[in-house]
C-alpha positions in Angstrom: -31.0 222.8 -104.8 -31.7 221.8 -101.0 -31.7 217.7 -100.5 -34.8 216.2 -99.9 -35.0 214.1 -96.6 -36.8 211.7 -96.6 -37.1 208.2 -94.5 -37.9 205.0 -95.8 -38.4 201.7 -94.0 -35.4 199.0 -94.7 -34.4 195.2 -94.3 -33.9 196.4 -90.4 -36.7 198.3 -89.6 -39.1 196.1 -91.7 -37.7 192.7 -89.7 -37.8 194.8 -86.3 -41.7 195.4 -87.0 -42.9 192.2 -88.0 -41.0 190.9 -85.0 -42.8 192.9 -82.8 -46.0 192.0 -84.9 -45.3 188.5 -84.0 -44.9 188.9 -80.8 -47.7 190.9 -80.1 -49.7 187.5 -81.5 -48.5 185.0 -80.0 -49.2 187.0 -76.3 -52.7 186.5 -77.3 -52.7 183.4 -79.1 -52.6 183.4 -82.3 -51.2 182.1 -85.9 -50.4 185.4 -88.0 -48.9 186.3 -91.2 -47.6 189.8 -91.4 -46.8 192.1 -94.0 -44.4 195.3 -94.2 -44.9 197.3 -97.3 -42.7 200.9 -98.3 -44.6 203.5 -100.2 -45.0 201.5 -103.3 -47.1 198.9 -101.8 -44.0 196.4 -103.1 -43.4 193.3 -99.9 -40.3 194.7 -97.8 -40.5 191.9 -95.1 -43.1 189.4 -94.7 -43.4 186.5 -92.7 -45.9 183.9 -91.6 -45.7 181.7 -88.4 -45.7 177.9 -88.5 -49.7 176.6 -88.6 -51.0 180.1 -89.2 -53.6 179.9 -92.0 -53.0 179.5 -95.7 -54.9 182.8 -96.8 -53.2 184.8 -93.9 -50.2 185.7 -96.7 -52.2 187.0 -99.4 -54.7 189.1 -97.2 -51.5 190.3 -95.0 -49.9 191.7 -98.0 -53.3 193.3 -99.4 -54.0 194.7 -95.9 -50.8 196.3 -95.6 -51.5 198.0 -99.7 -55.0 198.7 -99.1 -53.7 200.4 -96.4 -50.9 202.7 -98.5 -53.5 202.9 -101.2 -56.4 204.4 -99.1 -53.9 206.3 -96.1 -56.5 205.2 -93.6 -56.1 201.6 -91.5 -58.3 199.0 -92.8 -61.1 198.3 -90.1 -62.2 201.8 -90.7 -62.7 200.9 -94.3 -65.7 198.5 -93.1 -68.4 200.4 -92.3 -67.9 202.4 -95.8 -68.2 199.6 -98.2 -71.5 198.3 -96.8 -74.3 197.7 -99.5 -75.5 201.3 -99.7 -72.9 203.0 -98.5 -70.4 205.4 -99.3 -67.4 203.4 -100.5 -69.8 200.1 -101.2 -68.0 197.9 -103.8 -64.5 199.2 -103.5 -63.2 196.1 -101.7 -63.4 194.5 -104.7 -61.7 197.0 -107.0 -58.6 195.6 -108.8 -59.6 192.3 -108.9 -60.3 192.2 -104.4 -57.3 193.7 -103.9 -58.7 195.9 -101.2 -59.1 194.8 -97.8 -62.2 196.2 -95.4 -61.8 194.8 -91.7 -59.3 195.2 -89.6 -55.1 194.7 -90.1 -54.2 197.1 -92.2 -52.5 200.4 -90.7 -50.7 202.8 -92.7 -47.2 204.6 -91.9 -47.1 208.3 -91.8 -44.1 209.9 -92.2 -45.3 213.9 -91.3 -47.8 214.0 -94.2 -46.5 211.4 -96.3 -47.7 208.3 -95.8 -44.3 206.1 -96.6 -45.6 202.7 -96.4 -48.1 200.4 -94.4 -48.2 197.0 -92.3 -50.5 193.8 -92.6 -51.3 191.5 -90.4 -53.6 188.4 -91.3 -54.4 185.3 -89.1 -56.7 186.2 -85.8 -59.3 188.2 -84.8 -59.6 191.2 -86.4 -59.0 192.5 -82.9 -55.3 190.1 -82.2 -54.6 191.4 -85.7 -55.0 195.4 -85.4 -52.7 194.3 -81.9 -50.4 192.6 -84.3 -50.1 195.7 -86.5 -50.4 198.2 -83.5 -47.3 197.0 -82.2 -45.2 197.1 -85.6 -46.7 200.4 -85.4 -45.2 201.1 -82.4 -41.7 200.0 -83.6 -42.1 202.2 -86.6 -43.2 205.3 -84.1 -39.9 204.7 -82.0 -37.5 204.6 -85.6 -38.7 207.9 -87.2 -38.5 209.4 -83.6 -35.4 208.7 -82.9 
């Protein structure tokens, strides 16, 4: 029987990813919450910076969940969920858990999404930049 090897996001990697997102947020002047989730959308790591908005913990987790569930960056969903668009109403599904604005990125291993990162608390641009910093750490670990 052939053995299947799969890359997984463990606690140590998730913490490094969250740290990179946090450093990016600090550099841009944002106070954020960061969620790293596994392939099932379950939290691996969560951090909330002192003074970050109270909605951030829910939004960061849901951005990461959305990125995994739909295998797409959450900012790419914005135009698709507008009234009359192809996915109009999607963001109200699953009790409003799907997020359609910037800050959520899927984490790919070849052709499989194996996790996600969600950042919330700054502007959409700041959240995407912080999530991208976390993605860079993931990508480096994946190729190591």
